NUKOLSE-661711 format. One record per atom (N, C-alpha, C): residue number from 0; residue in three letters; atom name; x, y, z. Coordinates in steps of 0.1 Angstrom, whole numbers, m for minus. Example, Ala and Ser with C-alpha at 12.3 -4.5 7.8 and 13.67 -1.06 7.14 Angstrom:
BEGIN
<num:0&residuo:ALA&atomo:N&px:132&py:m57&pz:78>
<num:0&residuo:ALA&atomo:CA&px:123&py:m45&pz:78>
<num:0&residuo:ALA&atomo:C&px:132&py:m33&pz:78>
<num:1&residuo:SER&atomo:N&px:128&py:m22&pz:71>
<num:1&residuo:SER&atomo:CA&px:137&py:m11&pz:71>
<num:1&residuo:SER&atomo:C&px:129&py:0&pz:79>
//
This chain:
BEGIN
<num:0&residuo:MET&atomo:N&px:8&py:m12&pz:0>
<num:0&residuo:MET&atomo:CA&px:0&py:0&pz:0>
<num:0&residuo:MET&atomo:C&px:9&py:13&pz:0>
<num:1&residuo:ILE&atomo:N&px:19&py:13&pz:8>
<num:1&residuo:ILE&atomo:CA&px:28&py:25&pz:9>
<num:1&residuo:ILE&atomo:C&px:35&py:27&pz:m5>
<num:2&residuo:GLY&atomo:N&px:39&py:16&pz:m11>
<num:2&residuo:GLY&atomo:CA&px:45&py:17&pz:m24>
<num:2&residuo:GLY&atomo:C&px:36&py:23&pz:m35>
<num:3&residuo:LEU&atomo:N&px:23&py:19&pz:m34>
<num:3&residuo:LEU&atomo:CA&px:14&py:25&pz:m44>
<num:3&residuo:LEU&atomo:C&px:11&py:40&pz:m42>
<num:4&residuo:VAL&atomo:N&px:10&py:44&pz:m29>
<num:4&residuo:VAL&atomo:CA&px:9&py:58&pz:m26>
<num:4&residuo:VAL&atomo:C&px:21&py:66&pz:m31>
<num:5&residuo:HIS&atomo:N&px:33&py:61&pz:m28>
<num:5&residuo:HIS&atomo:CA&px:45&py:67&pz:m32>
<num:5&residuo:HIS&atomo:C&px:45&py:69&pz:m48>
<num:6&residuo:LEU&atomo:N&px:41&py:58&pz:m55>
<num:6&residuo:LEU&atomo:CA&px:41&py:59&pz:m69>
<num:6&residuo:LEU&atomo:C&px:31&py:70&pz:m74>
<num:7&residuo:LEU&atomo:N&px:19&py:70&pz:m68>
<num:7&residuo:LEU&atomo:CA&px:9&py:80&pz:m72>
<num:7&residuo:LEU&atomo:C&px:14&py:94&pz:m69>
<num:8&residuo:VAL&atomo:N&px:20&py:96&pz:m58>
<num:8&residuo:VAL&atomo:CA&px:26&py:110&pz:m54>
<num:8&residuo:VAL&atomo:C&px:36&py:114&pz:m64>
<num:9&residuo:LEU&atomo:N&px:45&py:105&pz:m68>
<num:9&residuo:LEU&atomo:CA&px:55&py:108&pz:m78>
<num:9&residuo:LEU&atomo:C&px:49&py:111&pz:m91>
<num:10&residuo:ALA&atomo:N&px:39&py:104&pz:m95>
<num:10&residuo:ALA&atomo:CA&px:33&py:106&pz:m108>
<num:10&residuo:ALA&atomo:C&px:26&py:120&pz:m108>
<num:11&residuo:VAL&atomo:N&px:19&py:124&pz:m97>
<num:11&residuo:VAL&atomo:CA&px:13&py:137&pz:m97>
<num:11&residuo:VAL&atomo:C&px:23&py:148&pz:m97>
<num:12&residuo:LEU&atomo:N&px:34&py:146&pz:m90>
<num:12&residuo:LEU&atomo:CA&px:45&py:156&pz:m90>
<num:12&residuo:LEU&atomo:C&px:51&py:158&pz:m104>
<num:13&residuo:MET&atomo:N&px:53&py:147&pz:m111>
<num:13&residuo:MET&atomo:CA&px:59&py:148&pz:m124>
<num:13&residuo:MET&atomo:C&px:49&py:154&pz:m134>
<num:14&residuo:ALA&atomo:N&px:36&py:151&pz:m132>
<num:14&residuo:ALA&atomo:CA&px:26&py:157&pz:m141>
<num:14&residuo:ALA&atomo:C&px:25&py:172&pz:m139>
<num:15&residuo:THR&atomo:N&px:26&py:177&pz:m126>
<num:15&residuo:THR&atomo:CA&px:24&py:191&pz:m123>
<num:15&residuo:THR&atomo:C&px:37&py:199&pz:m125>
<num:16&residuo:LEU&atomo:N&px:49&py:193&pz:m122>
<num:16&residuo:LEU&atomo:CA&px:61&py:201&pz:m123>
<num:16&residuo:LEU&atomo:C&px:69&py:197&pz:m136>
<num:17&residuo:GLY&atomo:N&px:64&py:189&pz:m144>
<num:17&residuo:GLY&atomo:CA&px:71&py:184&pz:m156>
<num:17&residuo:GLY&atomo:C&px:74&py:196&pz:m166>
<num:18&residuo:GLY&atomo:N&px:65&py:205&pz:m167>
<num:18&residuo:GLY&atomo:CA&px:67&py:216&pz:m177>
<num:18&residuo:GLY&atomo:C&px:77&py:226&pz:m172>
<num:19&residuo:THR&atomo:N&px:78&py:227&pz:m158>
<num:19&residuo:THR&atomo:CA&px:87&py:237&pz:m152>
<num:19&residuo:THR&atomo:C&px:102&py:232&pz:m151>
<num:20&residuo:SER&atomo:N&px:103&py:219&pz:m146>
<num:20&residuo:SER&atomo:CA&px:116&py:214&pz:m143>
<num:20&residuo:SER&atomo:C&px:120&py:203&pz:m153>
<num:21&residuo:GLY&atomo:N&px:112&py:200&pz:m162>
<num:21&residuo:GLY&atomo:CA&px:116&py:189&pz:m171>
<num:21&residuo:GLY&atomo:C&px:114&py:175&pz:m163>
<num:22&residuo:ALA&atomo:N&px:106&py:175&pz:m153>
<num:22&residuo:ALA&atomo:CA&px:103&py:164&pz:m145>
<num:22&residuo:ALA&atomo:C&px:115&py:159&pz:m137>
<num:23&residuo:ARG&atomo:N&px:125&py:167&pz:m135>
<num:23&residuo:ARG&atomo:CA&px:136&py:164&pz:m126>
<num:23&residuo:ARG&atomo:C&px:132&py:168&pz:m112>
<num:24&residuo:LEU&atomo:N&px:129&py:158&pz:m104>
<num:24&residuo:LEU&atomo:CA&px:125&py:161&pz:m90>
<num:24&residuo:LEU&atomo:C&px:136&py:162&pz:m80>
<num:25&residuo:ASN&atomo:N&px:148&py:159&pz:m84>
<num:25&residuo:ASN&atomo:CA&px:160&py:160&pz:m76>
<num:25&residuo:ASN&atomo:C&px:167&py:173&pz:m80>
<num:26&residuo:PRO&atomo:N&px:167&py:183&pz:m71>
<num:26&residuo:PRO&atomo:CA&px:174&py:196&pz:m74>
<num:26&residuo:PRO&atomo:C&px:189&py:194&pz:m78>
<num:27&residuo:ALA&atomo:N&px:195&py:184&pz:m72>
<num:27&residuo:ALA&atomo:CA&px:209&py:182&pz:m75>
<num:27&residuo:ALA&atomo:C&px:211&py:178&pz:m89>
<num:28&residuo:VAL&atomo:N&px:202&py:171&pz:m95>
<num:28&residuo:VAL&atomo:CA&px:203&py:167&pz:m109>
<num:28&residuo:VAL&atomo:C&px:201&py:179&pz:m118>
<num:29&residuo:THR&atomo:N&px:192&py:187&pz:m115>
<num:29&residuo:THR&atomo:CA&px:189&py:199&pz:m123>
<num:29&residuo:THR&atomo:C&px:201&py:209&pz:m122>
<num:30&residuo:ILE&atomo:N&px:207&py:211&pz:m111>
<num:30&residuo:ILE&atomo:CA&px:218&py:220&pz:m109>
<num:30&residuo:ILE&atomo:C&px:230&py:214&pz:m117>
<num:31&residuo:ALA&atomo:N&px:233&py:201&pz:m115>
<num:31&residuo:ALA&atomo:CA&px:244&py:195&pz:m122>
<num:31&residuo:ALA&atomo:C&px:243&py:195&pz:m137>
<num:32&residuo:LEU&atomo:N&px:231&py:192&pz:m142>
<num:32&residuo:LEU&atomo:CA&px:229&py:193&pz:m157>
<num:32&residuo:LEU&atomo:C&px:230&py:207&pz:m162>
<num:33&residuo:THR&atomo:N&px:226&py:217&pz:m155>
<num:33&residuo:THR&atomo:CA&px:227&py:231&pz:m159>
<num:33&residuo:THR&atomo:C&px:242&py:235&pz:m159>
<num:34&residuo:ALA&atomo:N&px:249&py:231&pz:m149>
<num:34&residuo:ALA&atomo:CA&px:263&py:235&pz:m148>
<num:34&residuo:ALA&atomo:C&px:271&py:228&pz:m159>
<num:35&residuo:VAL&atomo:N&px:269&py:216&pz:m162>
<num:35&residuo:VAL&atomo:CA&px:277&py:208&pz:m171>
<num:35&residuo:VAL&atomo:C&px:273&py:210&pz:m186>
<num:36&residuo:ALA&atomo:N&px:260&py:209&pz:m188>
<num:36&residuo:ALA&atomo:CA&px:255&py:209&pz:m202>
<num:36&residuo:ALA&atomo:C&px:247&py:221&pz:m206>
<num:37&residuo:GLY&atomo:N&px:245&py:230&pz:m197>
<num:37&residuo:GLY&atomo:CA&px:237&py:242&pz:m200>
<num:37&residuo:GLY&atomo:C&px:223&py:238&pz:m203>
<num:38&residuo:SER&atomo:N&px:216&py:231&pz:m194>
<num:38&residuo:SER&atomo:CA&px:203&py:226&pz:m197>
<num:38&residuo:SER&atomo:C&px:194&py:237&pz:m202>
<num:39&residuo:PRO&atomo:N&px:186&py:234&pz:m213>
<num:39&residuo:PRO&atomo:CA&px:178&py:244&pz:m219>
<num:39&residuo:PRO&atomo:C&px:167&py:249&pz:m209>
<num:40&residuo:ARG&atomo:N&px:163&py:261&pz:m210>
<num:40&residuo:ARG&atomo:CA&px:153&py:267&pz:m202>
<num:40&residuo:ARG&atomo:C&px:140&py:263&pz:m208>
<num:41&residuo:PRO&atomo:N&px:130&py:260&pz:m199>
<num:41&residuo:PRO&atomo:CA&px:117&py:256&pz:m204>
<num:41&residuo:PRO&atomo:C&px:110&py:269&pz:m210>
<num:42&residuo:THR&atomo:N&px:103&py:267&pz:m221>
<num:42&residuo:THR&atomo:CA&px:95&py:278&pz:m227>
<num:42&residuo:THR&atomo:C&px:81&py:276&pz:m225>
<num:43&residuo:SER&atomo:N&px:74&py:287&pz:m221>
<num:43&residuo:SER&atomo:CA&px:60&py:286&pz:m218>
<num:43&residuo:SER&atomo:C&px:52&py:292&pz:m230>
//
């Protein structure tokens, strides 16, 4: 049951934040990709 709730929470977070962060939920990954590869800025 806990695993299912965790999966649903992650799915909702990815759906809501996907357009803003590219669905990267770990800030360390976003910072590292921006520093190394110059991650493209999302366009609205």
